[in-house]
N, C-alpha and C positions, 0 to 999 in steps of 0.2 A: 329203409325198414321193410322187411318182408311182410307178406300179408298174414302169416302166422303170427309174427312178432306183435304186429298191430292189433290183431284180434285178441292176443293174449293180455296186451296193456290195457286194452278197452275192457276186458274181462275183469281184470284187477281193480280198475277204477271204479267200474260198477259195483263191485263186491265191496270195496272200501265206502264207497257213497252209500250203500245200502246199509251198511253196519253203523254209519254215522247218523243215517235216518232212523234206524232202529233205536239206536241209543237216545236220540232226541225224543222219539215217541215214547220211550220208557221213562222220561223224566216227568216227575210228579209235581205239581204247582199246588202248594199248600195255602189256603185262605188264611191271611194273617191280619190281626187288627190291632193296631197300636192304640185305639180307642181315643185318641186326641189330635189336636190340629197338628199340621206339619211343623209349625214353629216350635212345638214342644220336643224337648229332648228324647221323649219316650218314642217319638216318631223317628227322629233322627238325631243321634245314632242308634238308639236302641233296636228299632225294628229294621232300619235299613241295613245296619251292620249284621244283625242276626240272619236276614235273608242272603246276604253276600257271603258270610262265613259258612253258613250251612250248604250252599251251593258248592262252595270250594272243597268243604270236607267230604262231601259225598260224591265228588266227581261229576256234579250237575244231575245228580239223581232227584234231589230235592231242591225245590225253588220256592220262592215266596211271591205271593200276589198281595200287596199290602191294599186293604180296604180302608175306607174313609169312615168318618164318624157318622155319615148318613146311614151307613150301614149297621155299624156296631160302634157304641161308645163305652166309656168305662162304667156308666150306670146300668146298661143292660148286657154287660159281657157275659155274666153267668149264663142268661138264657141263650145267649148267642153261641157259647161253646156247647151247652147242653144240646141245642137243637142240631149241631153240626154245621151251622152256618158259618162259624169261625172254627179253624182247626188249631190255631195258636193265637192267643191274645193277652194284652196286658190286663191282669186280674188284681184287684185290690181287696184283700181280705177285710180290711176295715170297713167296707160296705156291708159286709155281711156276718155281723158279730154274732148272731145266733147259729148260723151254719157252721162257723169255724173258731170256736172259743180257744181251742188249743194254741192255734196259729195266732190269734190276736191277743193271747196272753203276753206274747213277746212283741208281737207288732204294736201293741199298745204302749210299749216301753220306750216312748219317744224321747223322754228326757234324759235316757242314758246314752244317747248319742252325742259324741264330741268329734267323731272322725267318720265322715260318710262312707270312705272305702271299708273300714272296720266294721261299721254297722251292716253293710250290705253282706259281707262275708260271714259274719256272726249269725245273722239271720238265715242265711243259706245253709250254713253248716247244721245250725239247729233243727230246721225243718226236715233236711235230708235223713237226719238221724233220730228224728222224734216218731216214733211208730203210731202214736196218737194223732200227729198231724196228718200223717200218710193217710190214715183212716178216714178223717174227715174230708180230704181232697177225694178220696176215691168214691166217697158217698155222692159227691158232687160231679163225678165223671171228669175230674181234672187230674192231669199228671204235673208234678212240681218239676221246675227246672233250675231257677235260680231267682235271686232277689237283687234289688238295687236301692240305693239311699239317695235323699236329697242333701242340699247343703244345710247347715243350721238354721231353722226357723227363726224369722224376726217378727216383729210387729210392724205391719205396713197399714198405714192410717190417713184419714182425711184431717183428723185433729192432733194437735201435738201430744205425745205421751213421753213423759219422762220418769214419772214417778207413780206409786201405787194410787194416789189420789186422781191422777189423770185418767186412770184407766175406769175408774167406778162408774157405772151407769152407762157406759159406752156398749154397743152391739157390735160384735165381730164374728166373722165366719171362723170356724175352726175345722181341722182336718181329721180328727179322730177324738175318741173318748177320753184320752188322757189330756189332750189340749181342752177338751170341754170341762174336765174337771179342775184344771188348772186355771182355765178363764173364771170359773164360779168362786174359786178360791181367793182370786184378786179383785172380784166386784165386777167383772165383765159379764155380759149376757152372751153366752155362745149361741152362734146361729149355725145350724147344720145345714149346708148345701153343697151341691157340686161345684167344683173349683172352675167349672165352666161358667157358672152364674155369678162369679165374683165381680167382673166388670160392671155388668147391669145392675147389681146390688148397690155397688159402690156409687155409681153415677146417679142412681135415684134415690140415694140416701137412705136405703133399707138398712144397710150396715154402715159404720164408720170405720171399719178396717177388717183386716185379715191377719190370721196368725199364719204365716206361710213362708215359702221360699221366696227370697228376694228375686230369684230367676223368674217368677210370675210375672214380673214386670215386663220381660221380655216375651215370655210363653202366652201371656193373657193380654198383652198390650195395656197393662195397669198404669202406665206412666201418665196417661191422660185423666186418670181419676183420682190419683194419690198425691198427697202432699207431705207425707212424712214417713221415714222408716226409722224405728227405734232400734239402734244396735245392740240388742239383748240377745243372747244365744238361747234358743228354746228346743234343743234337740233337734233330731232328724225324724223326717217321714220315711219309714222303712218297712210299713206294712204293704209289701208289694210282692207280686209274682210276675217277673218281667215277661215271660212267655208261657202262659198257661196252655198246655196242650190237651185237647180233648181226648178222652179215653179211646174212643173207636179210632182216631188218627193215630195214636200211640200204638196201639194193638196191631195196626197194620205195618208198623216199621220193623225193620230187621233189627238185629242187636247192634249192628255197626252203625245203623242210621240213627238209633237212639242215643248212642254215645256221641256221635256227631252234634246231634240237636243240643244235647246238654253242654257240650263243650262250646258251641256257638253261642248258646244262651249266656253262658258265664263270661265269655269275652265281651259279649254286647252289654251285659249288665255292668261290667267294669267300666266299658266305654261311657255309658250314660251317667254313672256315678261320677266318673271324671268330669264330664261335661257339665252336668246339673249341679254336682255337689262342689265343684271348685271354679272351673271356666266362666260358666254363665253367671255365677254370683258375682264374680267379679266385673264382668261386661255389664250387668244390671247395675252394679254401683255407679259405674260411669254414665250409664243412660240417666239414672235418677239425678245425677249432678247437672247433667245437660238440660233435663226436663224442669230444674228447679225444685226438685224433691228434697227436702232437707233431711240429712241424716243426724239423727239426735243421739246423744249419749245417755244412757238410763242413770238414774240416781241410785244411791245405794240401797234405799229401801226395796226398790224394785229387784235388784241383784239378790239381795238377802232372801226374798220371797221364794227364789227358785229352789235352792238346796233344802229348804225347810219343807217345802211341798213335796219334793221327790222322796225325802225320808219316809214321810206320812203315807204318801200314795202307793208306794212299793206294798206296804202291808195291806192297804186298802184293795188294791187291785187283786192281790192274792185271795183275799177273802170274798171279794165279789165274784171272781172266777169260779170259786168252789161252791159258793152259795147259789148263785143265779144260773150257772151253767154246768155245775157238776164236775168241773175239772178237779182231778185228784192230785195231791201234793204240789199245789200250784206254788207254793213257797218255794220249794226244792227246785221247781222247773225255771223260776225266775233266777235263782241263784245259778243255775247251770248256764242260763243265757248271759249272765252277768260275766261268768268266767269266760265264756266264748267272746264276749265283747273285749275284756282284758287281753286275752289271748291275741286277737286280731289287730287290736290296737298296737300292741307291741311289735307284731309283724309288719304292720303297715308302717310304723315308724322306722323300722329298719330297711323296709323295701323302698320307701319314698313314693313319689307321685307317679310312678311309672306303672299304668294301669294294665299294660299287658303283663308285667311281672306279677301283678297282683291276681291276675286271671289264671296265670299259671300256677301260683300258690294256692288258689281256690281248687283248681282241678286236683292238684296233687294231695292237698289236705283233706279234701271232702269227698272226692269222687273216684279216687284211685282204687279204692276196694269195694265200689259199687258194682254189683251184678246187673249189668243192663239187660240181661235175658229175663230177669225177673222184676227189676225195678219198675214200680209203677203199674205192675199188672195185678 
């Protein structure tokens, strides 16, 4: 090799190396907060996959740094996002009913849930196409990406519950207003607390149970403090924003980066719904059996109380939303949401349990006509 050729080769190598370093230097690391412990599916796969997919879709331009609960948890996520400490975090609208009445109108419809993937997709489509919902979020400085849903809630308890009579007088944690109303309708005393407080409250006898995902046995190690699971289907928890993006962070993104972020969020939401709504629920049942937790079949009076409650509560929820929070045409909005639930239930039945295919359907049905230059701005 001549000196001229050698110098040329070195120059090319230096140039390529400089470009690579420049590209690496331009990569932006976003502060992301799952708000829950690593054992919870909202951490893995929802945020781990979100960070991975976002990096892939932006060719390394955007990356994620996952923050622990000591920095931000689901209880203080609103302030963490507002302050800029967190740029993308798990946000639960149910925690802020006064700030988000439009979103919670449908987020509160827990008992309509029969299929987790369908509920996640229905909520996502509703919020993306709801002008009032978007205005609420803008006032909080949050940009909406997508939602996910749990498995169907059950009664997890320290005392056996098979009938309505068994419920009366017990104190149980509830995860939202509709669950609180249902609890009161069947004689339970509802206790509102963070899901992270469930273990300690059960172990100390502050509560006798929780209306929750059976997967909480895994996520929050409840197998040590539970004795029974009543196998009654009590709808899904879907009052979620999987990756709420701070307004300042969103405004700094290019149109292409925004679209990549939405698509990464949708894929991660489908992944957590698959994990939480289906896989973990089955795993938790096995752990329950191994731990000596008895799975109880509900008696008919308990089963009959659910559809009777739903019929009355849909009317009540609409009236309350209008009277207490000034939501207009609440009944029509609930009907629109019910239609979306029916639409996505049918689609999910056709697609099956392929969460990647469900994510593609969500991107096609919900986001294909979205203008990412203006969305969220």
